[in-house]
VEXPARO-934669 format. One record per residue: residue in three letters; x, y, z of N, C-alpha, C in turn. Coordinates in steps of 0.2 Angstrom, whole numbers, plus 2048, in hexadecimal, padded with zeros to 3 digits. Layout:
N
ALAXYZXYZXYZ/...
This chain:
228
MET3A05B29AA39F5B99AC39C5B99B3/LEU39E5BD9B639B5BE9BC3945C49BD/TRP38F5C09BC3895C39BB3865C79C2/LYS38A5C69C73895C99CE38D5D29CE/ASP3915D39C83935D89C63915DC9C4/PHE38B5DA9C13875DF9BD37F5DE9C0/GLY37F5DC9C73795DE9CB3745D89CA/LEU3755D29C93725CC9C73735C69CC/GLY36F5C49CF36F5BF9D536D5B89D0/PRO36F5B39D336F5AC9D036A5AB9CC/ARG3625AC9CE35E5AB9C935D5AD9C3/LEU3605B69C13605B89BC3665B79B8/ALA36B5B79BD3725B49B83725AD9B4/ILE36E5A89B836E5A39B33695A59AC/LEU3665A99AC3625AB9A63675AF9A1/ALA36B5B29A33705B79A03755B399E/GLU3765AC9A237C5A899E3775A3998/LEU3715A299836D59F99236D5A498C/ILE36B5A998D36B5AF9883725AE983/GLU3715AD97B3755AD97837A5B5976/SER3815B59763835BB9753805BE96F/GLN3805C497037E5C996A3765C7968/ALA3715C596D36B5C396A3675CA96A/ARG3635CA96935E5D19683585CE96B/LEU3585D29723535CF97734D5D297A/ILE3475CF9793415D297D3405CE983/ASP3415D29893405CF9903395D2992/VAL3365CB99332E5CF99332D5CD99C/ALA3285CF99F3295D19A63305D39AA/THR3315D89A733A5DA9A933A5DE9AF/ASP3345E09B23355E19B93395E89B9/HIS3405E79BC3445EE9BC3485EE9B6/ALA3475EA9B134C5E89AC3545E69AD/ASN3555E49B435C5E29B635F5DD9B1/LEU35C5D89AE35F5D39AA3615D59A4/PRO35C5DA99E35F5DD99A3645E299A/ALA3635E599F3695EA9A136F5E79A2/ALA36E5E29A73775DF9A93785DB9A2/LEU3755D899E3785D69973795DB992/LEU3785E199437A5E69903815EA992/ARG3815EB9983875ED99A38C5E899B/SER38C5E399B38F5DE9993935DD994/GLY3915DF98E3915DF98738F5D9985/LYS38B5D49883895CE9843835D097F/LEU3805D698037A5D797B37C5DF97A/SER3795E197537B5E89723745EB972/TYR36F5E79733675EA9723645E6975/ALA35D5E897A3595E697B3535E897C/ILE34D5E597C3465EA97F3425E6986/ALA3435EA98933E5E89913385EB992/SER3345E499332D5E79923295E4999/ASP3245E799C3225E69A23195E99A1/VAL3155E59A430F5E79A330C5EE9A8/ALA30F5EE9AD3105F29B23145F89B1/GLU3125FF9B13166059B231A6079B7/LYS3196039BD31D6069C23256039C1/PRO3255FC9C132D5F99BF32F5FD9BA/LEU32C6009B53306029AE33360A9B0/ARG32F60D9B63316139B83376119BB/ALA33860C9BF33E60C9C334460A9BD/ALA3426059B93476039B43496099AF/ARG34560F9AF3486149AB34E6189AE/GLN34B6189B635161C9BA3576189BB/LEU3556119BB35B60C9BE36060D9B7/HIS35F60D9B036160B9AB3626109A6/GLN3616179A736061E9A436761D99C/GLY36B61C9A037261B99C370617996/LEU36D61199736E60D99236760F98D/LEU36261198F35D61598D35E61A988/ASP36461E98A36762498736A622980/GLU36E61D98237161997C36E615976/GLY368615978364611973364609974/LYS36760597936A60097A3635FC97C/LEU35F60098135A5FD983352601984/LEU34E5FC98134860097F3435FD986/LEU33F60198933A60098E33260198A/ARG3305FC98B3285FB9893255F998E/GLN31E5FD98E3195FA9923145F798E/GLY3125F199030D5EC98D30C5E498E/ASP3085E198B3065DB98E3095D6989/GLY30F5D398C3125CD9883165D0981/LEU3155CD97D3195CF9763165D4972/ALA3105D797630C5DC9713105E2970/VAL3145E29743195E897431D5E996E/LEU31E5E396B3225E39643205E795F/GLU3245EB95D3215EE9563265EC951/GLN32A5EE94E32F5EB9493355EA94B/GLU3375EA95033E5E89533415E2952/PRO3485E19503495DC94D34D5D6953/VAL3495D59573495D095F34A5CA95B/ASN34E5C795F34E5BF95D34E5BA962/THR34D5BD96834E5BA96E3495BC974/LEU3445B69773405B997C3425B6982/SER3425BA9893445B898F33D5B9992/VAL33D5B49973365B799D3375B39A3/ALA3375B79A93375B39B03345B79B4/GLY3335B59BB3305B99BF3285B89BE/VAL3255B39B931D5B49B931B5AC9BA/GLY3145AC9BA3125A69BD3115A29B7/ASP31159C9B63125999B130D5999AC/LEU3075999AE30159A9AA3025A29A5/THR3055A79A93075AD9A530B5AB99F/MET3105A79A13165A599E3145A2998/VAL30F59C99730C59999330859D98D/ARG3055A29923015A898C3065AC988/ILE30A5AC98C3105B19873135AD982/LEU3145A79833175A297E3135A0977/LYS30C5A197A30859F9743065A496E/GLN3095A997130A5AF96B3115AE968/LEU3155AB96931B5AB96431A5AA95C/PRO3165A695A3145A69533125AB950/LYS3115B095330F5B79503155BB94F/TYR31C5BA9533215BD9533265B8951/PRO3285B594A32C5B09473335B3947/GLN3345B994933C5BB94A33F5B9951/LEU33A5B795533B5B595B33D5AD959/GLN3445AB95A3485A495934A5A095F/ALA3495A496534D5A196C3485A4971/ALA3495A09783445A197D34859F982/VAL34A5A498734C5A298E3475A4993/LEU34659F99734059E99C34259D9A2/GLN33E59D9A834059C9AE3385999B0/PRO3365949B032F5939B23305939BA/ASN3295939BD3285939C332858C9C7/SER32058A9C631F5849CA31B57D9C6/ALA31C5809BF31A57B9BA31C57B9B5/PRO3235799B332757B9AD3255769A8/ASP3215729AA31D56C9A43185709A1/LEU3155759A431157999F31457D99B/VAL31A57E99D31F58399732357F991/ARG32557899432857499032157298B/ARG31B57298C31656E988316575982/ALA31457C98631358298231858397D/LEU31F58297F32458297B32457E974/ARG32257897632257296F31C57496B/ARG31757696E31157796931257E964/VAL31858096731958696132058595F/ASP32258095F32857D95B32E58195D/PHE32F58296533558396733657C96C/GLU33E57A96A34057596D346578972/ILE34657397934957597F35057397D/ASP35557897D35C57497A360575980/ARG36157A98736357998D36057A992/GLU36057699735D57899E3635799A5/LEU36257E9A836657F9AE3625809B4/LEU36557E9B93615819C03675839C6/THR3625889C836958C9CD36358D9D2/VAL36858F9D83655919DF3655999E2/GLU36059B9E33605A39E735D5A29EC/GLY3605A49F235B5A29F835A59C9F9/GLN35459A9FB3525949FD34F5919F8/ARG34E5939F234A5909EB35058E9E7/CYS34E5899E33515879DD34D5899D8/PHE35158B9D234E58D9CC35058A9C6/ILE34B5889C234C5849BB34C5899B6/SER3515899B235158E9AC35158B9A6/LEU35058C9A034F58A99A35058D995/ARG35458A98E35458F988350589983/ALA34D58C97E34A58897834B58E972/VAL34B58A96F34B58C96734858B961/TYR34658E95C34158B959343587954/ARG34058195234057A95133957994C/LYS33957B94533457A942331571942/GLY32B57094332956A94432856694B/ILE32D56995032D56695632656495A/SER32256795731C56895B318560959/GLN31A55D95531955695231C54F956/ARG32155495832454C95D32154B963/ALA32154496431D54296B323543970/PHE31F54697632354797B31E543981/SER32254098631F53E98B31F543992/ARG31A54099531754499B31E5459A1/GLU3225409A032753F9A532C5469A2/GLU32E54699B33154B99932E553999/GLU32955299932555A99A32555C9A1/VAL3275579A83265589AE32E5599AE/LEU3335559AD3395549AF33E5579AB/GLY33D5599A534155B99F34555399D/SER34955399834B54F993353551995/PHE35755399B35E55599A35F5509A0/ALA36554E9A03695499A636D54C9A9/HIS36B5519AE36F5549B33745509B7/GLN37A5549B83815519BA3835559BF/GLY3875529C638B5579CA38555A9CC/VAL3895619CF3855669D237E5679D0/GLN37C5679C83755689C53725639C8/ALA37555B9C93705579CB36D5589D2/GLN37355B9D537055C9DD36A5609DC/ARG36B5679DA36656B9D93605689D4/PHE35F5649D135C5619CD35755D9D3/ARG35B5599D73565569DB35355A9E1/ALA3585619E33535649E834E5679E6/TRP34E56A9DE34856D9DA3425699D9/ILE3435619D833F55C9D833A55C9E0/GLU33F55D9E433B55B9EB3385649ED/ALA33B5689EB33456D9EC32F56E9E8/GLN33056A9E232A56B9DD3245669E0/LEU32755F9E332355B9E631F55D9EB/GLN3225619F03215649F631A5689F4/HIS31C56D9EE3165729ED31056F9E9/HIS31156A9E630B5679E33095639E7/GLN30B55F9ED30855C9F13035609F5/LYS3045659F630056A9FB2FB56D9F7/GLN2FB56D9F12F656D9EC2ED56B9EE/PRO2E756E9EF2E156B9F02E15659EB/PRO2DE55E9EE2DD55A9E92DA55A9E3/ALA2D65609E22D15619DD2D55649D7/ILE2DB5679D82DF56A9D32E55669D3/ARG2E75639D72ED55F9D72EF55C9D1/ASP2F555B9CD2F65579C82FA5519CA/GLN2F554B9CB2F75469CE2FD5439C9/GLU2FD5459C43035409BE3085439C1/ARG30A54A9C030E54E9C131154D9C8/VAL30D54B9CE3115499D43135439D4/ARG30F53E9D13135389D131A5389CD/ILE31B53B9C732053B9C532553E9C8/LEU3255449CB3295479D132B5439D6/GLY3275409D83295399DD32D5359DB/THR32B5319D532F52C9D333452F9D0/ALA3365359CF33D5379CE3435399D4/LEU33E53C9D934153D9E03445379E2/ASP3405309E234352A9E53485289E1/ARG34852A9DA34D5279D635552A9D8/TYR3545319D935A5369DC35C5349E2/ARG3575329E635A5309EE35D5289ED/SER35B5239E835D51E9E736551D9E4/LEU3675249E136D5259E03715289E4/SER36E52A9E937452D9EF3785299F3/
């Protein structure tokens, strides 16, 4: 699928790839609802809810996607996180473009909405917090992909509900780096992502810097360099 034909850049296109065909989606922090609109126009989805806490982006979304609204394929909701859900039969959550702590707060709401069986997410600078939050609500990551847009490398992941996964022991390395063996272009992007993450966290004031995260990122970068 050429997602650029539907108005998506690489960052959102990778999320579109991770969302299952004919999923019933709620896109939280949707901004202008471009992701769900592209999925609907492509035929990959036939129903989606787009929500945002702010009114202004939803007004813009209404102007951009009025046809989808008129057809009943796209619903716009203003509100915080998953609180906008009523009785809609959605089964997949997507979240991108928010801070990691905001994403974690949204994920903590998942047990209240058992109809949501999958989550497609794009963490910002601390995906370990997101991986940990997913595990605590019994969601297991089954796929991770990296993409580049502009000067930034983005990591995106898909997780599905697995009852009892919260009882499994995870290492700190798994939380920080994930548990996938990236190869080829994905390995090159993963190295670039590690470098960017390491630089970001090293610049943080010592009082709030997670030294263990920095150590793990540094060790991983050394390993990738040794393979070059």
